[in-house]
C-alpha positions in Angstrom: 0.0 0.2 0.0 1.6 3.6 -0.3 2.5 5.9 1.9 0.9 9.0 2.6 4.5 11.2 0.7 3.8 8.8 -1.9 0.3 9.8 -2.5 1.4 13.5 -2.3 4.0 13.1 -4.2 2.3 11.7 -7.1 2.4 13.9 -9.6 1.0 11.5 -12.7 -2.6 13.0 -13.6 -5.5 10.9 -13.6 -7.0 10.0 -16.7 -10.1 8.2 -15.8 -13.1 7.5 -13.8 -12.0 4.1 -13.1 -8.1 6.2 -11.8 -9.5 8.7 -10.2 -12.0 5.8 -8.0 -9.0 3.5 -7.7 -7.1 7.1 -5.9 -10.0 7.2 -3.3 -10.0 3.9 -2.5 -5.8 4.7 -1.6 -6.8 7.0 0.7 -9.5 5.8 2.3 -7.2 2.8 2.9 -4.9 4.5 4.6 -7.1 7.0 6.2 -8.2 3.9 7.6 -5.0 2.8 8.6 -4.5 6.1 10.8 -7.6 6.2 12.3 -6.8 2.6 13.6 -3.4 3.7 15.2 -4.9 6.7 16.3 -7.9 4.4 18.7 -5.1 1.8 19.3 -3.0 4.3 21.5 -5.8 6.2 22.9 -7.6 3.0 24.3 -4.3 1.5 25.6 -3.2 4.7 27.0 -6.9 5.7 28.5 -6.7 1.5 30.4 -3.4 2.6 31.9 -4.9 5.5 33.2 -4.8 5.9 36.8 -9.0 7.1 36.7 -10.6 4.6 34.1 -8.6 2.0 36.4 -10.4 2.9 39.5 -13.8 3.3 37.9 -12.7 -0.5 36.8 -12.5 -2.0 40.4 -15.5 -0.4 41.3 -17.6 -1.4 38.5 -15.7 -5.4 40.0 -17.3 -4.9 43.5 -20.4 -4.4 41.9 -20.4 -7.2 40.4 -22.7 -10.5 41.8 -20.1 -12.8 42.2 -16.2 -12.4 42.4 -13.9 -13.1 39.5 -10.6 -13.5 39.6 -7.5 -11.2 37.8 -6.0 -13.5 34.9 -3.5 -10.6 34.7 -2.6 -8.3 31.1 -3.2 -10.4 27.7 -3.4 -9.1 24.9 -6.6 -8.9 22.5 -8.0 -7.4 19.3 -10.0 -5.3 18.1 -12.4 -4.4 14.8 -11.9 -0.6 14.0 -13.0 -0.1 10.8 -10.1 -1.0 9.5 -10.6 -3.8 6.8 -10.2 -7.4 8.8 -11.9 -11.0 9.3 -13.9 -11.4 11.3 -12.8 -13.7 14.2 -14.2 -17.3 16.1 -15.4 -16.7 19.8 -14.0 -18.2 22.9 -15.8 -20.8 24.5 -15.0 -18.5 27.8 -14.0 -14.9 26.5 -13.7 -13.4 30.5 -14.6 -10.1 31.1 -12.7 -6.6 30.8 -14.4 -3.9 32.8 -11.7 -1.4 31.3 -13.5 -2.2 27.7 -16.8 -2.2 28.7 -16.6 1.0 30.3 -15.7 2.7 26.8 -18.1 0.7 25.5 -16.3 -1.7 23.7 -18.0 -4.9 22.7 -17.6 -7.7 20.6 -14.1 -6.7 20.5 -15.3 -4.0 18.5 -15.3 -0.1 19.1 -19.2 2.0 19.2 -18.7 3.4 16.5 -18.6 0.0 14.5 -21.2 -1.3 16.3 -23.5 1.1 15.3 -22.3 1.2 11.8 -23.2 -2.9 11.8 -26.5 -2.3 13.4 -27.5 0.6 11.2 -26.6 -1.2 7.9 -28.6 -4.0 9.3 -31.6 -2.5 10.3 -31.4 -0.1 7.3 -30.8 -2.9 4.4 -33.4 -5.9 3.6 -30.9 -8.7 4.3 -27.6 -9.8 6.0 -26.2 -10.3 3.3 -26.6 -6.5 1.7 -25.7 -5.0 4.9 -22.4 -7.0 4.1 -21.8 -6.0 0.7 -22.3 -2.1 2.2 -20.3 -2.5 5.2 -17.1 -4.5 3.0 -17.2 -1.1 0.7 -16.9 1.0 3.8 -14.2 -1.3 3.8 -15.0 -3.2 6.5 -15.3 -6.5 6.1 -17.0 -9.7 8.1 -18.5 -12.1 7.5 -22.5 -12.2 7.5 -22.4 -14.3 10.9 -20.2 -11.8 12.7 -21.8 -9.2 11.6 -25.6 -10.6 12.7 -24.6 -11.7 15.8 -23.2 -8.3 16.9 -26.4 -6.9 15.4 -28.5 -9.3 17.1 -26.0 -8.3 21.2 -26.3 -4.7 20.3 -30.4 -5.1 20.4 -30.4 -7.5 23.7 -28.5 -4.9 25.4 -31.1 -2.0 24.4 -33.3 -4.3 25.2 -32.3 -5.2 28.7 -31.6 -1.6 29.8 -35.3 -0.9 28.6 -36.8 -3.9 31.2 -35.3 -2.8 33.5 -36.9 1.1 33.2 -32.7 1.9 33.4 -34.1 4.4 29.9 -33.5 7.9 29.5 -35.4 9.2 27.2 -35.1 13.4 28.1 -38.3 14.0 26.5 -41.9 15.6 27.7 -44.6 16.1 26.3 -46.3 18.6 28.1 -48.7 20.6 26.4 -48.7 18.6 23.1 -51.5 16.6 21.2 -49.9 12.9 21.9 -51.2 10.0 19.1 -50.8 6.5 20.7 -51.3 3.4 17.9 -50.9 0.0 18.0 -51.3 -2.9 15.2 -49.6 -6.5 13.8 -48.0 -7.3 11.0 -47.4 -11.2 9.5 -44.1 -12.7 9.2 -42.7 -16.5 9.6 -41.5 -18.2 12.7 -38.7 -21.0 12.5 -39.2 -24.0 15.4 -37.5 -27.0 15.0 -39.1 -30.4 14.6 -38.5 -32.9 16.1 -37.3 -36.7 15.2 -34.8 -36.9 13.1 -32.5 -34.1 11.0 -32.0 -34.2 6.8 -29.5 -36.1 5.3 -26.7 -32.7 5.5 -27.5 -32.6 9.0 -29.7 -30.0 9.1 -32.9 -29.8 11.9 -36.3 -29.4 10.1 -38.8 -26.7 11.3 -42.2 -25.2 10.9 -42.2 -21.9 9.0 -45.8 -21.0 10.8 -46.7 -17.5 10.7 -46.9 -15.3 12.9 -48.7 -11.4 14.6 -44.9 -9.1 15.4 -47.0 -6.3 16.8 -46.1 -2.4 16.4 -46.1 0.4 18.1 -45.9 4.5 17.7 -46.1 7.4 19.5 -45.7 10.2 18.0 -47.0 14.1 18.3 -49.5 16.0 16.2 -49.6 20.1 15.0 -53.1 22.3 15.8 -54.1 21.0 12.0 -53.5 17.2 13.3 -51.5 17.0 10.6 -47.7 14.8 12.6 -45.5 17.2 13.7 -42.3 16.6 11.5 -40.1 18.5 14.6 -40.6 15.7 16.8 -39.2 12.1 15.7 -41.7 9.2 17.3 -41.6 6.7 18.8 -41.7 2.9 17.2 -41.3 -0.2 18.8 -42.8 -4.1 18.1 -43.0 -7.5 20.2 -42.9 -10.7 19.0 -45.2 -11.0 22.1 -49.1 -11.4 23.1 -51.1 -8.2 24.3 -50.5 -8.1 27.4 -46.6 -7.4 26.3 -47.7 -4.8 23.9 -49.5 -2.9 26.7 -46.6 -3.1 28.9 -44.9 -1.9 26.3 -46.8 1.2 25.7 -47.2 2.1 29.3 -43.2 2.4 30.0 -43.3 4.8 26.7 -45.9 7.2 28.0 -45.1 6.6 31.9 -41.4 7.6 31.0 -42.3 10.4 28.4 -45.1 12.1 30.7 -48.1 11.9 30.0 -50.0 12.7 32.0 -49.1 16.6 31.2 -50.0 15.9 27.9 -52.5 18.6 26.6 -54.4 16.0 24.3 -54.1 11.9 24.5 -55.6 10.1 21.2 -55.4 5.7 21.2 -56.5 5.3 17.6 -56.3 1.9 16.1 -58.7 -0.5 14.6 -61.1 -2.8 15.2 -59.9 -5.8 17.4 -60.9 -6.3 20.1 -57.6 -7.0 22.1 -57.2 -3.2 21.4 -60.0 -1.5 22.8 -60.5 -4.4 26.2 -57.2 -3.2 27.4 -57.3 0.7 26.8 -59.5 2.2 28.9 -57.0 0.0 31.9 -54.2 1.4 30.5 -55.2 5.0 30.6 -56.2 4.7 34.2 -53.5 3.1 35.2 -51.2 6.1 33.9 -53.6 9.3 35.3 -55.1 10.3 32.6 -58.1 12.5 33.1 -61.2 12.8 31.6 -61.5 14.8 27.9 -57.6 14.2 28.4 -58.6 11.3 26.6 -59.9 10.1 23.3 -60.7 6.6 22.2 -61.3 6.2 17.9 -61.8 4.0 15.5 -59.6 4.6 12.4 -61.9 6.4 9.8 -60.7 4.3 7.4 -62.0 0.9 9.0 -65.5 2.0 9.3 -65.1 2.8 5.5 -64.6 -0.6 4.6 -67.3 -2.0 6.9 -69.5 0.5 5.1 -68.5 -0.9 1.3 -69.3 -4.4 2.8 -73.3 -3.5 4.2 -73.0 -1.9 0.7 -72.2 -5.1 -0.8 -74.5 -6.9 0.7 -77.1 -4.8 0.0 -78.9 -6.2 -3.3 -80.8 -2.9 -4.8 -77.1 -0.9 -4.0 -75.0 -1.0 -7.3 -72.7 0.4 -9.3 -73.1 4.0 -9.2 -75.8 3.6 -6.9 -73.4 1.8 -4.5 -70.9 4.7 -4.3 -73.3 7.5 -3.9 -74.5 6.2 -0.9 -71.1 4.6 0.7 -70.4 8.5 -0.3 -73.0 10.1 1.7 -72.3 7.7 4.9 -69.0 8.6 5.0 -70.5 12.6 5.4 -72.9 11.4 7.5 -69.9 9.8 9.9 -67.5 12.8 9.1 -69.9 15.6 10.4 -70.4 13.3 13.9 -73.7 11.8 12.9 -73.0 8.2 13.3 -76.5 7.4 14.8 -78.1 8.1 11.1 -75.5 5.6 10.3 -76.7 3.4 12.6 -80.4 3.4 11.6 -79.7 3.6 8.0 -77.8 0.0 8.6 -80.7 -0.9 11.2 -83.2 -0.9 7.4 -80.9 -3.0 5.5 -81.1 -5.5 8.1 -84.0 -7.2 5.9 -84.8 -10.4 4.0 -81.2 -12.2 1.8 -78.3 -11.4 3.6 -79.9 -9.6 6.9 -77.8 -12.1 8.8 -74.0 -10.7 7.3 -75.6 -6.7 7.3 -76.8 -7.3 11.4 -72.9 -8.2 12.1 -71.7 -5.0 10.3 -74.3 -3.4 12.4 -73.0 -4.2 15.9 -69.8 -3.7 14.8 -71.0 0.3 14.2 -72.7 -0.1 17.6 -69.9 -1.4 19.5 -67.8 1.5 17.9 -70.0 4.1 18.0 -68.4 6.5 20.9 -65.1 5.4 19.0 -66.6 7.5 16.0 -66.2 11.5 16.7 -64.0 12.1 14.1 -66.0 15.7 13.7 -64.8 16.3 17.8 -61.0 15.4 16.4 -60.8 17.7 13.7 -61.9 20.8 16.1 -59.0 19.4 19.0 -56.6 19.1 16.2 -56.1 15.2 16.2 -55.7 13.1 13.4 -59.2 11.0 12.1 -57.7 7.1 10.7 -54.4 5.4 12.0 -52.1 5.7 9.2 -49.1 6.8 10.5 -48.7 2.3 12.5 -49.9 1.6 8.7 -46.8 3.0 7.5 -45.3 2.1 10.5 -45.5 -1.6 10.2 -45.2 -1.8 5.9 -41.7 -0.3 6.7 -40.7 -2.1 10.3 -41.6 -5.8 9.8 -43.0 -5.7 6.1 -40.2 -4.5 4.3 -37.3 -6.1 6.2 -38.5 -9.0 8.2 -41.9 -10.5 5.9 -40.2 -11.6 2.9 -40.3 -15.1 0.2 -38.9 -18.0 1.9 -37.4 -16.1 5.1 -37.8 -17.9 8.3 -37.0 -16.0 11.5 -36.3 -17.7 14.5 -38.5 -15.7 17.5 -35.8 -13.4 19.8 -33.9 -12.4 16.2 -37.4 -11.2 14.9 -37.2 -9.4 17.6 -33.9 -8.0 18.0 -34.2 -6.6 14.1 -37.9 -5.1 14.9 -36.0 -3.2 17.8 -33.1 -1.8 15.5 -35.4 -1.3 12.2 -37.8 0.4 14.8 -35.4 3.3 15.8 -34.0 3.6 12.7 -37.2 4.1 11.4 -38.6 6.2 13.9 -34.9 8.8 13.6 -33.4 7.9 17.6 -30.9 6.1 16.3 -28.7 7.5 19.1 -30.9 6.9 21.5 -30.7 3.1 20.8 -26.9 3.6 20.9 -27.1 4.1 23.5 -29.0 2.2 25.7 -26.7 0.0 24.1 -23.3 1.2 25.7 -25.1 1.7 29.1 -22.9 0.0 31.6 -26.4 -1.1 33.5 -27.4 -3.4 30.8 -23.1 -4.8 30.4 -23.9 -8.1 32.2 -26.0 -8.8 28.6 -22.7 -8.2 27.2 
């Protein structure tokens, strides 16, 4: 490789785009070498300092079990310098100085963040490997996936211990909360003999990852772009999802918000838990609203119209348009009375099912009031979040995830798409969860 002086004194002119690209790569490689040398020296000087050694002693003293000091060892740390991933030792040991500096899996914090962000942004680990290789980080897929999974595990561990500091207050704001589910395939090993190649046979059943979004709106009911939303997801049941929502809302000071809206589709698992959630957070009457997504309501109007024999073509469209206007102006009772009048003759039972849907959610169809309060009428934000977080990253043909791996990617992808990557990075580097490393 050419040295800095050789590159500086090279007076040969560039003749093509390829020449320029090769020259850029030379400079990039030289800069990566310089970075590695400078980082190596700074890390070693810091580890030798009395201040960091005192912090190491305090960290070891706080451990629940005693550990033995085996003296100094030579440790290889990966920066953005080129290098292949190495196999892990069975007992890698604990290096408190490295933990204090945010070095996990023998990688610097900057490299871990770059790997995690690349994995979260692209469609597969193979794509992430190619993108990282283009930046001079040459690691195999297994190493990349392990680093990303463990980063997510550390962040989630801190969150579960209530140690996350979101440093955001919702006082005086209009806050919207929503949740919905997607579909991905989870891999579960079968019992019995393995394949001829020694691999486990497995089931690939569909499961529903649940996504949560919390965002702020302006006086016109549009999402406030100055406030990055909170997006998260779990591969667990409804109770775990609502515990996650409660964690965020409690830490964000939801009780100080001006108006709070929970908007979603008509799923029973959502609405049966919302009142208890809001009561536990101390929200007052008139501060909190429940809303059924307007477009789901319109979808059920379309079902009624398709079941009504006398409504065809243009008449059907006109009827749906009229009922939409009635819903938007707060005249839900008129819509219900109209549907009641259809419950005669053929398809009456199916129409009554749709009627019961509107009766059940009547109190959640105050769309006119939402406009007055500067709140949205639909759950488009969560629909978009499910598409961007789940469908475009986790859901693809012939892709089967292990449960814990899917949840790790959900966390990384959610924070990346929400624009809160720095928060996730700080959570993963927190010393409160160093036992996960």
